[in-house]
C-alpha positions, -999 to 999 in steps of 0.1 A, spaced: 151 -591 -78 127 -592 -108 111 -561 -94 145 -543 -94 152 -553 -131 116 -541 -141 122 -508 -122 158 -504 -139 143 -511 -172 115 -486 -168 140 -458 -158 162 -467 -186 132 -465 -210 122 -431 -198 156 -419 -201 162 -430 -237 125 -419 -246 133 -384 -232 164 -381 -250 147 -392 -284 119 -368 -277 145 -339 -271 163 -347 -305 131 -350 -324 119 -316 -309 153 -300 -318 148 -315 -354 112 -299 -356 127 -266 -345 153 -267 -371 129 -278 -399 106 -250 -390 134 -225 -393 145 -239 -426 111 -239 -439 102 -202 -426 136 -192 -443 125 -207 -476 91 -190 -473 107 -156 -467 130 -159 -497 99 -171 -518 81 -140 -508 112 -119 -519 111 -137 -553 74 -131 -558 77 -93 -547 105 -86 -571 89 -106 -599 58 -90 -593 73 -54 -595 91 -60 -624 61 -73 -643 42 -44 -632 67 -19 -646 57 -13 -683 92 0 -694 107 -35 -690 101 -63 -713 100 -89 -683 92 -119 -701 126 -132 -702 136 -123 -665 138 -150 -639 142 -140 -602 157 -165 -575 162 -157 -538 189 -172 -517 176 -166 -481 207 -179 -465 230 -154 -486 203 -127 -484 207 -125 -522 183 -118 -551 195 -131 -584 183 -117 -618 188 -139 -647 178 -138 -683 176 -111 -708 164 -74 -715 165 -54 -745 186 -24 -733 209 -15 -706 185 11 -693 159 -20 -687 186 -41 -670 194 -11 -647 156 -5 -641 151 -42 -631 180 -40 -606 166 -8 -590 132 -24 -588 148 -53 -570 166 -32 -545 134 -12 -537 115 -46 -532 141 -67 -515 152 -45 -487 184 -59 -469 193 -82 -498 221 -80 -522 210 -79 -557 231 -101 -582 221 -87 -617 231 -113 -643 207 -99 -670 220 -99 -705 213 -70 -729 204 -87 -761 186 -60 -785 168 -86 -804 154 -110 -779 
């Protein structure tokens, strides 16, 4: 009788342990996907910001670039001195973030 209880306890422990491992594995996979998405979004941000900084026709000091990987959107915030700089920054973002929507929220402030 004690042996039967021990065997049942062992089987239950294995089943519960297996279920816990499966849940942990799914959690690890989801965490990995979330981290990979964040890294891809971060790379888009760096690519766009670097390209805007490299363009000498844009005063990029007051431009902030954010990327939402889930929404596949790059958002430009801040200010530039001219409408031409605003349009150029948007075009650079489009060229460097292929497949992303560009949300250009730059304000034109001539004396910034």
